[in-house]
C-alpha positions in Angstrom: -0.2 -14.0 25.9 -2.5 -16.3 24.0 -4.1 -14.9 21.0 -7.6 -14.3 19.6 -8.6 -14.7 16.0 -9.0 -11.7 13.7 -11.9 -10.8 11.5 -11.4 -11.4 7.9 -11.6 -8.8 5.1 -12.3 -9.4 1.4 -9.7 -6.8 0.3 -6.3 -7.7 -1.0 -3.4 -6.7 1.3 -1.3 -3.8 0.0 1.8 -5.8 0.2 2.7 -9.5 0.7 3.5 -10.1 4.3 6.2 -12.6 5.4 5.0 -15.1 8.1 5.9 -14.0 11.6 8.4 -16.7 12.2 10.4 -15.8 9.1 10.1 -12.1 9.9 11.4 -12.7 13.4 14.4 -14.5 12.1 15.2 -11.7 9.7 14.9 -9.1 12.5 17.2 -11.1 14.8 19.7 -11.4 12.0 19.5 -7.6 11.3 19.9 -6.9 15.0 23.1 -9.0 15.0 24.5 -7.1 12.1 23.7 -3.8 13.8 25.4 -4.9 17.0 28.6 -6.0 15.3 28.7 -3.0 13.0 28.7 -0.7 16.0 31.9 -2.4 17.2 33.5 -3.1 13.9 33.3 0.5 12.8 33.6 2.1 16.3 30.2 3.9 15.9 28.3 5.4 18.8 24.5 5.7 19.2 23.7 9.4 20.0 20.5 11.0 21.2 20.0 14.7 20.8 19.8 16.5 24.1 16.4 18.2 24.8 16.1 20.9 27.4 12.3 20.3 27.7 11.3 16.9 26.4 7.6 16.3 25.8 8.0 12.6 26.2 10.3 10.5 28.4 10.9 7.1 26.8 11.6 4.4 29.4 13.2 1.2 28.2 13.7 -1.8 30.5 16.6 -4.1 29.4 17.4 -7.6 30.3 20.0 -9.2 28.1 19.2 -9.7 24.4 22.0 -7.3 23.5 21.4 -7.5 19.8 17.8 -6.5 19.9 18.6 -3.7 22.5 21.1 -2.3 20.0 18.5 -2.6 17.2 15.9 -0.7 19.3 18.3 2.1 20.4 19.8 2.5 17.0 16.4 2.8 15.3 15.2 5.2 18.0 18.2 7.5 17.6 18.2 7.3 13.8 14.5 8.3 13.8 14.8 11.1 16.3 14.4 13.8 13.6 11.3 12.0 12.3 9.6 11.6 15.7 7.9 14.9 15.5 8.3 15.6 19.2 11.3 16.2 21.6 12.0 13.2 23.8 14.5 11.8 26.2 15.6 8.2 26.7 15.9 6.4 30.0 17.3 2.9 30.0 16.9 0.8 33.1 19.0 -2.3 32.9 17.8 -5.3 35.0 21.2 -6.9 35.7 22.1 -7.9 32.1 25.2 -9.8 31.4 28.5 -8.0 31.1 28.5 -8.2 27.3 25.1 -6.5 27.0 26.3 -3.8 29.2 29.2 -3.0 26.9 26.6 -1.4 24.6 25.9 1.4 27.1 29.4 2.7 26.8 28.5 3.5 23.2 25.3 5.3 23.9 25.3 9.1 24.3 22.5 11.4 25.4 20.5 8.7 27.2 20.3 8.2 31.0 21.2 4.6 31.9 20.4 3.0 35.3 22.2 -0.2 36.1 20.4 -2.5 38.6 22.4 -5.1 40.5 19.6 -7.5 40.3 16.5 -8.2 38.2 13.8 -6.3 40.0 11.1 -7.1 37.3 9.6 -5.2 34.5 7.0 -3.1 36.4 9.4 -2.0 39.2 12.1 -1.1 36.7 9.6 1.0 34.7 8.6 2.7 37.9 12.3 3.5 38.6 12.7 4.9 35.1 9.6 7.0 35.4 10.8 8.5 38.6 13.7 10.1 36.6 11.5 11.4 33.8 11.3 15.1 32.9 8.6 14.9 30.3 4.9 15.3 31.0 4.2 12.1 29.1 5.8 8.7 29.6 6.3 6.1 26.8 7.2 2.6 28.0 9.0 0.9 25.1 10.1 -2.7 25.0 13.7 -3.3 23.9 12.6 -5.1 20.8 10.5 -2.3 19.1 11.1 -0.1 16.1 8.8 2.9 16.0 7.8 4.0 12.5 8.2 7.7 11.5 5.8 9.9 13.3 4.6 7.2 15.7 5.6 9.2 18.8 3.8 12.3 17.5 0.7 10.3 16.7 0.6 8.8 20.2 1.0 12.3 21.7 -1.8 13.7 19.5 -4.2 11.1 20.8 -4.4 13.0 24.1 -5.9 16.0 22.3 -7.9 14.1 19.6 -9.9 12.3 22.2 -11.4 13.5 25.4 -10.1 12.3 28.8 -7.4 10.1 27.4 -5.1 8.6 30.0 -3.2 5.9 28.0 -2.5 5.5 24.3 -1.2 2.5 22.5 0.2 1.6 19.0 -0.6 -0.6 16.1 1.9 -3.5 16.7 3.2 -5.4 13.7 5.4 -8.5 13.5 8.6 -8.1 11.5 7.6 -9.0 8.0 4.2 -7.2 8.1 1.8 -9.6 9.9 -0.5 -7.8 12.3 0.3 -8.5 15.9 -2.2 -6.4 17.8 -4.6 -3.5 17.1 -5.6 -2.8 20.7 -7.2 -5.4 22.9 -10.3 -6.1 25.0 -11.6 -8.4 27.7 -14.0 -11.4 27.6 -15.4 -13.3 30.5 -13.6 -16.6 29.6 -10.6 -18.5 30.6 -8.2 -16.4 28.6 -9.7 -13.0 29.8 -7.5 -10.8 27.6 -7.9 -10.8 23.8 -5.5 -8.9 21.5 -7.5 -7.7 18.5 -6.6 -8.7 15.0 -3.6 -10.8 15.9 -2.2 -12.8 13.0 -4.0 -10.8 10.3 -2.1 -10.9 7.0 -3.0 -7.3 6.2 -1.5 -4.9 8.8 -3.6 -2.1 7.1 -6.9 -4.0 7.2 -9.9 -1.7 8.0 -10.3 -3.5 11.4 -6.8 -2.3 12.4 -6.9 1.1 10.9 -9.2 3.2 13.0 -8.7 4.8 16.4 -11.0 3.8 19.2 -11.3 3.3 23.0 -10.1 -0.2 24.0 -9.9 -2.3 27.1 -6.1 -2.2 27.2 -3.0 -1.7 25.1 0.2 -3.6 25.2 3.0 -2.4 27.5 5.4 -2.9 24.5 4.4 0.6 23.4 2.3 2.4 26.0 2.1 6.2 26.5 0.6 7.7 29.6 0.4 11.1 31.2 3.2 11.2 33.8 0.9 12.9 36.4 -1.7 10.1 35.9 1.0 7.4 36.2 1.9 9.0 39.6 -1.7 9.2 40.7 -2.2 5.5 39.9 0.9 4.5 41.7 2.6 3.3 38.6 2.8 -0.4 37.7 1.8 -2.7 40.6 4.7 -4.7 42.0 2.1 -7.5 42.8 2.6 -8.6 39.2 6.4 -8.7 39.2 8.5 -9.9 37.6 6.3 -9.7 34.5 2.9 -10.0 32.8 -0.5 -8.3 33.3 1.0 -5.2 34.9 0.2 -3.3 31.7 -3.3 -4.7 31.6 -3.9 -3.9 35.3 -2.6 -0.3 34.7 -5.1 0.2 31.8 -8.0 -1.0 33.9 -7.1 1.3 36.8 -6.9 4.1 34.2 -10.5 3.3 33.2 -11.6 3.2 36.8 -10.1 6.6 37.3 -12.4 8.0 34.7 -9.8 8.2 31.9 -9.8 6.4 28.5 -7.4 3.9 26.9 -7.2 4.6 23.2 -5.7 2.6 20.4 -3.9 4.8 17.8 -3.5 3.2 14.4 -1.3 6.0 13.1 1.4 5.0 15.6 2.9 1.9 13.9 5.6 -0.1 15.6 7.5 -3.3 14.6 7.5 -5.5 17.7 9.7 -8.7 17.6 8.1 -10.0 20.9 9.5 -12.3 23.6 13.2 -11.8 23.0 14.0 -11.3 26.6 11.5 -13.9 28.1 12.6 -16.7 30.3 11.9 -20.4 29.4 8.4 -20.9 28.0 7.4 -23.0 31.0 8.3 -20.1 33.3 6.4 -17.7 31.1 3.2 -19.8 31.1 3.5 -20.2 34.9 3.7 -16.4 35.4 0.9 -15.8 32.9 -1.4 -18.2 34.8 -0.5 -16.7 38.2 -0.9 -13.1 37.1 -4.1 -13.8 35.1 -5.6 -15.2 38.3 -4.5 -12.1 40.2 -5.8 -9.8 37.6 -9.3 -11.5 37.6 -9.3 -11.5 41.4 -8.9 -7.8 41.4 -11.0 -6.7 38.4 -13.5 -9.3 37.2 -16.4 -7.8 39.0 -15.7 -4.3 37.5 -15.1 -5.7 34.0 -17.9 -8.2 33.7 -20.5 -7.3 36.4 -21.8 -4.0 34.9 -23.5 -2.9 31.7 -24.7 -5.0 28.8 -22.4 -8.0 28.1 -20.7 -7.8 24.7 -21.2 -10.8 22.6 -20.3 -11.8 19.0 -18.6 -9.1 17.0 -19.3 -6.5 19.7 -16.6 -8.0 21.9 -14.1 -5.9 19.9 -15.6 -2.8 21.6 -14.7 -1.6 25.1 -17.7 0.7 25.5 -21.0 -1.3 25.1 -23.0 2.0 25.1 -21.4 3.5 22.0 -23.8 4.2 19.1 -22.6 2.1 16.1 -23.3 3.4 12.6 -22.9 1.6 9.3 -22.6 4.3 6.6 -22.9 3.3 2.9 -21.8 5.6 0.1 -20.4 5.6 -3.4 -16.7 5.9 -2.4 -14.5 7.4 0.3 -15.7 11.0 0.5 -12.8 13.3 0.3 -13.3 17.0 0.1 -11.5 17.4 -3.2 -13.8 15.0 -5.1 -17.0 17.0 -5.3 -20.2 15.4 -6.5 -21.8 15.6 -3.1 -18.9 13.7 -1.4 -17.7 16.7 0.6 -21.1 16.7 2.3 -20.7 13.0 3.2 -17.2 13.9 4.5 -18.8 16.5 6.9 -21.4 14.0 8.1 -18.9 11.3 8.8 -16.5 13.6 10.7 -19.4 15.0 12.7 -20.5 11.5 13.6 -17.0 10.7 14.8 -16.9 14.0 16.7 -20.1 12.9 18.5 -18.4 9.8 19.6 -20.2 7.3 17.4 -18.5 4.2 16.3 -18.7 4.6 12.5 -18.0 2.0 9.8 -17.9 3.4 6.3 -18.6 1.1 3.5 -17.9 2.2 -0.1 -19.8 0.7 -3.0 -17.4 1.9 -5.7 -13.9 3.3 -6.0 -10.4 1.9 -5.8 -8.5 1.1 -2.7 -6.3 4.0 -1.6 -2.9 4.0 0.1 -3.6 4.1 3.8 -1.5 7.2 4.1 -3.9 9.1 1.9 -7.1 7.4 3.1 -7.7 9.6 6.2 -6.2 12.8 4.9 -9.5 14.6 5.6 -11.4 12.0 7.6 -11.2 11.3 11.3 -9.0 8.3 12.1 -11.9 7.2 14.4 -13.8 6.0 11.3 -13.4 2.4 10.2 -13.2 2.6 6.4 -14.0 -0.6 4.4 -13.1 0.1 0.7 -13.6 -0.8 -2.0 -16.5 -2.9 -0.8 -19.0 -3.4 -3.6 -22.1 -5.5 -3.1 -20.1 -8.6 -2.3 -18.2 -6.7 0.4 -21.4 -5.3 1.8 -22.9 -8.8 1.9 -19.7 -10.1 3.7 -19.9 -7.2 6.2 -23.5 -7.7 7.1 -23.0 -11.5 7.5 -19.9 -11.0 9.6 -21.5 -8.5 12.0 -25.0 -9.6 12.8 -26.9 -7.5 15.4 -24.0 -5.1 15.6 -25.1 -1.7 14.2 -27.6 0.6 15.8 -27.9 2.9 12.7 -27.9 2.1 9.0 -27.2 5.3 7.0 -27.3 4.9 3.2 -26.5 7.8 0.9 -27.8 8.2 -2.7 -30.8 6.4 -4.2 -28.7 4.0 -6.3 -26.9 2.8 -3.2 -30.2 2.5 -1.3 -31.4 0.3 -4.1 -28.3 -1.9 -4.0 -28.3 -2.1 -0.2 -32.0 -3.2 -0.1 -31.3 -5.8 -2.8 -28.3 -7.2 -0.9 -30.3 -7.5 2.3 -33.3 -9.0 0.5 -31.0 -11.7 -1.0 -29.8 -12.5 2.5 -33.4 -12.7 3.8 -32.9 -9.5 5.8 -34.5 -6.1 6.0 -32.8 -2.8 6.7 -34.1 -3.0 10.3 -32.1 -6.2 10.8 -28.9 -4.1 10.2 -29.9 -0.7 11.7 -31.5 -2.0 14.9 -32.7 1.4 16.2 -32.6 3.8 13.2 -32.6 3.6 9.4 -31.6 6.8 7.6 -31.8 7.1 3.8 -29.9 10.2 2.6 -31.2 11.3 -0.8 -27.9 13.4 -1.1 -29.7 15.1 -4.0 -32.9 14.4 -5.9 -31.3 12.8 -8.9 -34.5 13.1 -10.9 -34.2 16.9 -10.7 -30.8 16.7 -12.2 -32.0 14.6 -15.1 -35.0 16.9 -15.6 -32.7 20.0 -15.9 -30.2 18.2 -18.1 -32.9 17.2 -20.5 -34.2 20.7 -20.6 -30.8 22.1 -21.4 -30.3 19.6 -24.2 -33.6 20.6 -25.8 -35.3 17.2 -25.0 -38.8 17.2 -23.7 -38.9 17.8 -20.0 -42.4 17.6 -18.5 -43.7 17.7 -15.0 -45.4 14.3 -15.1 -42.1 12.7 -16.2 -40.4 14.4 -13.3 -43.0 13.0 -10.9 -42.6 9.5 -12.3 -38.8 9.7 -12.0 -39.1 10.9 -8.3 -41.5 8.1 -7.5 -39.0 5.5 -8.8 -36.2 7.2 -6.9 -38.0 7.1 -3.6 -39.7 3.7 -3.8 -37.6 2.3 -0.9 -37.8 5.4 1.3 -40.9 4.2 3.2 -38.8 1.8 5.3 -36.6 4.6 6.6 -37.2 6.4 9.9 -35.7 9.5 8.4 -35.1 10.7 4.9 -32.3 13.3 4.6 -31.9 15.9 1.9 -29.6 18.8 1.4 -31.9 21.8 1.0 -35.4 23.0 1.8 -36.1 23.2 -1.9 -35.4 19.5 -2.3 -37.3 18.7 0.9 -40.4 20.3 -0.7 -40.0 18.1 -3.8 -39.7 15.0 -1.6 -42.7 15.9 0.5 -44.7 16.6 -2.6 -43.7 13.1 -3.8 -45.1 11.4 -0.6 -42.1 11.5 1.7 -43.4 13.2 4.9 -40.2 12.6 7.0 -37.7 14.6 5.0 -35.1 16.4 7.1 -32.6 19.0 5.8 -29.0 18.4 6.6 -26.7 20.6 4.6 -23.1 21.5 5.4 -21.3 22.4 8.7 -18.6 25.0 8.1 -16.5 27.2 10.3 -15.4 30.6 9.0 -12.4 32.8 9.4 -12.7 35.8 11.7 -10.0 37.7 9.7 -9.8 36.5 6.1 -7.5 38.5 3.8 -9.2 41.7 2.4 -9.7 42.9 -1.1 -6.2 44.4 -1.6 -4.4 41.2 -0.5 -6.1 39.1 -3.1 -6.0 38.7 -6.9 -7.4 36.5 -9.6 -10.3 34.0 -10.0 -10.6 30.5 -8.7 -12.8 27.5 -9.5 -13.1 24.7 -6.9 -14.4 21.3 -7.9 -13.6 17.8 -9.2 -12.8 17.6 -12.9 -12.1 13.9 -12.9 -14.9 12.6 -15.2 -16.4 13.7 -18.4 -20.1 14.4 -18.4 -20.2 15.8 -14.9 -21.7 19.2 -14.1 -18.3 20.7 -13.4 -17.0 19.7 -16.8 -20.0 21.1 -18.6 -19.8 24.3 -16.7 -16.1 25.0 -17.5 -16.5 24.0 -21.1 -19.2 26.7 -21.3 -17.2 29.2 -19.3 -14.0 28.9 -21.4 -16.0 28.9 -24.6 -18.4 31.8 -23.9 -17.3 33.8 -20.9 -13.5 33.7 -20.7 -12.8 35.5 -24.0 -15.1 38.3 -22.9 -13.5 38.5 -19.5 -10.0 38.6 -21.0 -11.0 41.3 -23.4 -12.2 43.4 -20.4 -9.3 42.3 -18.2 -6.3 41.3 -20.3 -4.3 40.1 -17.3 -7.1 38.0 -15.8 -6.0 34.6 -14.5 -8.0 31.7 -13.1 -6.9 28.8 -10.9 -8.7 25.5 -11.2 -8.5 23.3 -8.1 -9.7 19.7 -7.9 -8.9 16.2 -9.2 -8.5 16.4 -13.0 -8.3 13.8 -15.7 -5.4 14.2 -18.1 -7.6 14.7 -21.2 -9.7 17.4 -19.4 -6.5 19.1 -18.2 -5.3 19.3 -21.8 -8.6 20.7 -23.1 -8.9 23.4 -20.4 -5.3 24.6 -20.5 -4.7 28.0 -22.0 -3.3 31.5 -21.4 -4.1 32.7 -17.9 -5.3 29.3 -16.8 -3.5 27.5 -13.9 -4.6 23.9 -13.3 -3.5 22.7 -9.9 -5.4 19.5 -9.7 -5.9 17.9 -6.3 -4.3 19.7 -3.4 -4.1 18.7 0.3 -4.9 22.2 1.6 -7.2 24.4 -0.4 -7.3 27.2 2.2 -4.2 29.1 1.1 -5.4 29.1 -2.5 -8.8 30.5 -1.6 -7.2 33.1 0.6 -5.1 34.3 -2.4 -7.9 34.6 -4.9 -10.3 37.5 -5.1 -13.3 36.1 -6.8 -14.7 32.5 -7.2 -16.7 31.3 -10.0 -19.4 28.5 -10.2 -20.9 28.6 -13.7 -23.0 25.4 -13.1 -25.7 24.8 -15.7 -27.2 21.6 -14.3 -26.9 20.0 -10.9 -28.7 18.5 -7.9 -28.1 18.9 -4.3 -26.4 21.8 -2.7 -23.1 23.2 -3.9 -20.5 22.7 -1.2 -17.9 24.6 -3.2 -20.0 27.8 -2.9 -20.4 27.4 0.9 -16.7 26.7 1.2 -15.5 29.7 -0.8 -17.9 32.0 1.0 -16.8 30.6 4.4 -13.2 31.6 3.4 -14.3 35.2 2.8 -14.2 34.7 -0.9 -17.3 36.0 -2.8 -18.1 34.8 -6.3 -20.5 34.6 -9.2 -22.9 31.7 -9.5 -25.7 30.6 -11.8 -29.4 30.8 -10.8 -29.6 27.0 -10.3 -26.9 27.2 -7.6 -28.5 30.3 -6.1 -31.8 28.5 -5.9 -30.2 25.5 -4.2 -28.5 27.6 -1.6 -31.6 29.8 -1.1 -29.7 33.0 -0.6 -30.7 36.3 -2.4 -28.5 37.8 -5.0 -25.6 39.6 -3.5 -25.3 37.3 -0.5 -21.9 35.8 -0.8 -22.3 35.7 -4.6 -23.7 37.6 -7.5 -26.2 35.6 -9.5 -26.0 35.7 -13.3 -27.8 33.5 -15.8 -25.5 31.2 -17.9 -27.6 32.1 -20.9 -26.1 35.6 -20.7 -22.3 35.1 -21.1 -21.7 38.9 -21.3 -23.6 39.5 -18.1 -21.7 36.7 -16.4 -18.3 38.1 -17.5 -19.4 41.6 -16.4 -20.3 40.4 -12.9 -16.9 38.7 -12.6 -15.1 41.8 -13.7 -17.1 44.1 -11.4 -16.6 41.9 -8.4 -12.9 41.8 -9.1 -12.4 45.5 -9.5 -15.0 47.1 -7.2 -13.7 47.1 -3.6 -17.0 48.3 -2.1 -19.2 45.8 -3.9 -16.8 43.0 -3.1 -16.8 43.9 0.6 -20.5 44.1 0.9 -21.1 40.8 -1.0 -18.6 39.0 1.3 -20.0 40.5 4.5 -23.5 39.3 3.6 -22.2 35.9 2.7 -20.3 35.4 6.0 -23.5 36.4 7.9 -25.4 33.6 6.2 -22.7 31.0 6.7 -22.9 31.8 10.4 -26.6 31.3 10.3 -27.0 28.3 7.9 -23.8 26.3 8.5 -23.3 26.5 12.2 -21.5 23.3 13.3 -23.3 23.2 16.7 -26.8 23.3 15.2 -25.6 20.8 12.5 -24.5 18.4 15.2 -27.8 18.8 17.0 -29.7 17.8 13.9 -27.4 14.8 13.3 -28.1 13.6 16.9 -31.8 13.9 16.4 -31.6 11.8 13.3 -29.5 9.1 14.9 -30.6 9.1 18.5 -33.9 10.8 19.1 -37.1 8.7 19.1 -38.8 8.8 15.7 -42.1 10.0 17.2 -40.5 13.0 18.9 
């Protein structure tokens, strides 16, 4: 099909892609080597037999023996990495005799030999009729599925509601993006593959899952039952072209969704079995006309028409959010970022189309980027002010909600928009939300008090006034606790709304006897942060006292850690794990958490998280005040100015089963009340959707 231009990204690609023509030549050469190696070395392609396959892979072949061998070889070699049991059904549409010699070297696949070329759609239907799996994957004979792609496609049916069809991220050999889903426009071309020709296959525009108009039949997964209900591919489009597009539209019309899954990556050589180009163009023109005759009224005659950048979206009613934050908010980074992580994932769970824009940070490997974030979120990072400017200019009138986190980022965003002659309302057309994340002036006030510097109420008031000077343009100002809401309201912000954390809790966390040791959870990546100050104090003033009371005491530190800090904090009984992918098992193994924070703003996610895991701890008064729970609710509160008292509380909680059990029970009760995900989602919807006068 003809192509559509991709959007551009200011980020540098992660690798240097080879142009599609050169990549195609390399793939064809490799396929020839594979074909000949099979015969030179008398090697067979074997598929493992599966008694109950989850997926039936249907491949329609028509000549192009080298590429067919390439596809089957890659598929068989990657069976152990697919992540799901599958079977293979090959329907051969009257290939030449030499191509058919390959089938004698294929074990474990069902091969159907047609006497004539019945066309792509009818051959797919014939293969589907033999399938045993509840899901069908139609796979072109010039495709190499990357590790886990099959599992990712299958996961799509549970990650989204009402999914009928899932498609892959298609990449040309050599790394140029071929297609990241596709949509329709009311023009002569009608069908528009998204992102085609992009030099960066991992560009943000191609790296988030979303509902699309259609996906390519080169890699198309569908529920077998739905395929039967829809009557399969329509023979009206035989021998080829637009039968996959037609199937996707009929899937939409049946009330099911078509979803692009970026985690399913596939190399697609494209057009290796096509007839002469003149014949291809003739079939495209004929079937495009048939497709429009059938579906134009349904596609273009209802709902608001998508224009400009919005043509990339299938659903014109989706709420679109631009979220601006320091950096990609992973749970293991601390500094308020876990809270942003919860907000973003909750937005994705509500079905919002979210674009995340980072002001700082370094670009991460794509495989790590969404380790704890929904793949439904478009992540543009690192962006900076130049990147934010580019994004706003590229996507005018696109976003419904502008959500900016932290006063410094609010300042930067307003400055960027002012320089462009815009206001926040020009970006967030229906809602502007400024998230204070934490009242930074409070942190500075407490830090100065700790250091012995003068800390006066009028100075705090002036600092708060500077911090909130842009807040008046926001429909909502969000903060993390009722204590900070009171500070904001006293500073002249009447529309402050509390949005803390949303957490689930375990019904049966390990009990006292199954646990041992202490744990600290938080980022240790930068000097001068509250976590570093707190541990320096803890190991200097508390740890010697605790070890004197409990000689075998041991503590585990979890979170990203700088080498110099790791070296300084290392010692007997201290285990420094650094960043881990799954913190749950570590929290389940520990008996007591510790949070000896001396200065901070916001609300301590680490305390909520440990309590939600059924792990009580000891905290300082500043954290207890931020959370707003009384002493003995999830944690014991002890002043950092009393190291002996802090050590005694840790020892008592670690050795007294009855005390430990009561503190944990009270904490779990408050987590249920304060961090309920359902109530959290309702608050988020009021912020983003409800009329501001409600």
